[in-house]
N, C-alpha and C positions, 0 to 999 in steps of 0.2 A: 503493499499499499504506500509506504514512504517512498519506495523507488519510482512508483507510478507518478507520485506528486512531482517528485524531482524532475524526472523525465518531461511531464506535462510543464512544469515551470520553465525548464530549459528550452522546449519547443516554442513557448510563447515568446520569451526573451529573444530566441533566435529569429522568429517571425518579425518581431518589432525591430530587430537590427537589419533584417533584409528590407523591411519597408523603408527604413531610414537609409539604407544604401541605395535603393531605388530612386530616392529623392536628391541624390548628389547631383550637383551642376555638371553638365556635360561639357562645360567649357574649361574644365581643368582647376576650378577653385573648389578644391575640395574642403569641405568642413569635416570636423570631427564627428564621430558617431554620437557624442554627447550633445553638441549642437543641433544635430539632426533629430535626435529623440526630444530635445526642448522645443524644436519647432513643431514637431508631431503633437507635443503636448500644449502647444501654444494655440492651435487652430485644429478644427475638426477636419478629417480627411474628406475627400470628395467621395461620393457614394452613399451619403445619408442626408436626409432633410426632414424639417420639422413640418407637420400638416397639422391643421385643426381636423378633430375627429368629430366631436359635437360638444354640446353644451354641458353636458354632464362629465365627461372625460377631459375635455379641452384639447390640449396637444398631444401629439405623439410623434415619434421618430420612425421613418420609413426608409426601407433599403432602395437606393436608386441604381443598385447593380446587384449581382449576385455575389455572396459570401459564402466560402467553404467552411465546414466544421472545422473549429479550432482557430479560425482566422480572427484577429483583433479587429474590432469595428470602430470603437471611439473610446475616448477617455471620460470618466466621470470627473469634473474639474471644478475645484472651488478652494475655499480657504482650509488649510490644514489645522486642526485644533485637537486639544485634548478632548477625551470623551465628556469629561467634566463640563467643560466649556459648552461642548455641543448639547448636553442636556439642559443647561442654563438657557442657552439660546432656543432650544425647543420649546421651552415653556414661556419665552417672551414672544414668539412669533404668532401672529394672528391668523385666522384662517385666510384672509385676504392676502397676508403676505406668502403664505403657503409655507411649507417646511421642506426642504430639500437637502436633508442631512443623511450622511451614509456613515455608520458607526461600524468599525472594524478593528482587529488586534493587529499589532505589528511589533516584533522585538519583545513580546510579554507585556506591552502597554496597550491601552485602549485609546483609539483614536476616532475623529470624526472629520469628514469633508463636508463643508457647508458650502452648498451650491445654490442657496437661496437667493442671492443677489444675481438678477439676471445678467448675463455677460455676453449673451449670444452663443454660447456653447450649448451643444445638443444633449450630453450625457444627462442632464438634470431633467429632461423631458421624456427619457424613456419610461414607459409605462410598466406596472406590475403585470405579472400574469401567473396563475396557477399552472400554466403550461407554457413555460419560457422557451424562447429560442436562442438565449444567450445567458451567459453566466459572468459574474464580476470577478476578476482575477486581480490579485495585487501584483503590482511589477514595482521592484525596488531598483532605483537607479541613483548612485552614489548615496547610498543609506537613507534616501527619502522614498516612501511609499506612494505609489500612484495606483489608481483604480481604473482597468481597462475592461470593457465590455467586450467578451469573446464569443463567438458562434458556437452554441451547443450542437447544432446541426446545420446543413446546408440551408441558406436562407435565400429566397429568389427576390429579384426585382419587385418591388411594389408591397412587399410584406412588412408589417409593423415589427420593429425591434422591440423586445420585451424581455424582462428578467423577473425571477421571483425575489420580491423585496425581503423575503425572510420573517415576515410580520403576519401573523395568522389572523389577528382581530382587525384588520384593516375594514373601514366602513364597506367597500364595494365587494369584499369577501365575504361579508355577513349577509348580503342580500340573498334571499331565496329565488332559485331560478324561475324564470317566467315559464309558465305553463300555457302551452298553445292548444287550444280546444277547437275541435273540427266538428262541423255538424254534418259533414258528408261521411257516408259510411260505405 
């Protein structure tokens, strides 16, 4: 199990490095892999876009190209905080503000990425699903943790990107399924 996790982490980092290498300038102005990874973190890659779904759900993120299983899609970007500071902010945010906090562990400590402040990045708009097509993976670059959404399975053009938030008592998960009655037999 540990070996599988090590291999998957290696493959994810290798894929990110390959993505970074593919972004290198063809004019011979080579950037370091750190600079390239930082540019990947600075802007969402092509191939995803935000779309309005409806008044209940709001926005969602949709694939504008095909993604293969295991392929990084985009980063969940925001302010890196201690989990304690994240919980304080969670209590302060109003329903109007929304709450785009992602809690996780890194090197034995609890952390939070706060993406509540809109900055044009799409990771914060990826919706929850009980049947996700992505998973969030932690990627460490120079000892700093970053969160990357990675395809759990092949994703085709036009498909909504979603992951399991890991919170079972979310209001939309508590709703009863709609029953469709038919009068024709």
